[in-house]
VOSE-413660 format. One record per residue (C-alpha): residue in three letters; x, y, z. Coordinates in steps of 0.1 Angstrom, whole numbers, plus 2048, in hexadecimal, padded with zeros to 3 digits. Each point is the difference from the previous one (the first is absolute). Layout:
N
AlaXYZ ...
***
This chain:
65
UnkA3D91A2A9 Unk81D800819 Unk804826802 Unk7FF8047DB Unk8197E47FA Unk7FC7E87E3 Unk7F07DE806 Unk81A7E5808 Unk7E77E47FE Unk7F17EE7E2 Unk7DC808806 Unk7F07E27F0 Unk8177E7811 Unk7FD810822 Unk7DA8027FE Unk7FF7DB7F6 Unk8167F781E Unk7EA815818 Unk7E07F07F2 Unk80B7DE80E Unk7F07EA7E4 Unk7E28187FF Unk7F87FE825 Unk806825805 Unk7F88217EF Unk81B81A7FC Unk7F7825805 Unk80E81A7E9 Unk81680F81B Unk80F7DF80B Unk81C8017E6 Unk808823809 Unk8047F7825 Unk8157E27F8 Unk8168157E8 Unk80481981C Unk80B7E4818 Unk8197F37E6 Unk8108237FE Unk802801826 Unk8117DD800 Unk81980D7E6 Unk80781F815 Unk8067EB820 Unk8177E87EE Unk81581D7F2 Unk80380E823 Unk80A7DF810 Unk81A7FA7E4 Unk80F823805 Unk8007FC826 Unk8147E07FC Unk8198117E9 Unk7F77EC7E1 Unk7F58097DC Unk7EF7DF7F9 Unk7DD7FB80D Unk7FC7DD80E Unk7E07EC806 Unk804806826 Unk7FF8257FA Unk7DD7FC7F1 Unk7F37E6819 Unk81080D81F Unk7E980081E 
***
């Protein structure tokens, strides 16, 4: 898991989405990797929010390029 952090994803729903109507298989570590990436996105959004002097995380903090 993301450095010992709890899973933020609903495993069954995420696996279903990754499977793409049964077209793909999902390895056991795929959810762990995706969870790690979500934690990274959260961290980046918090940093952008703080850098812009805000306390409210906005969608563009998450999806900034």
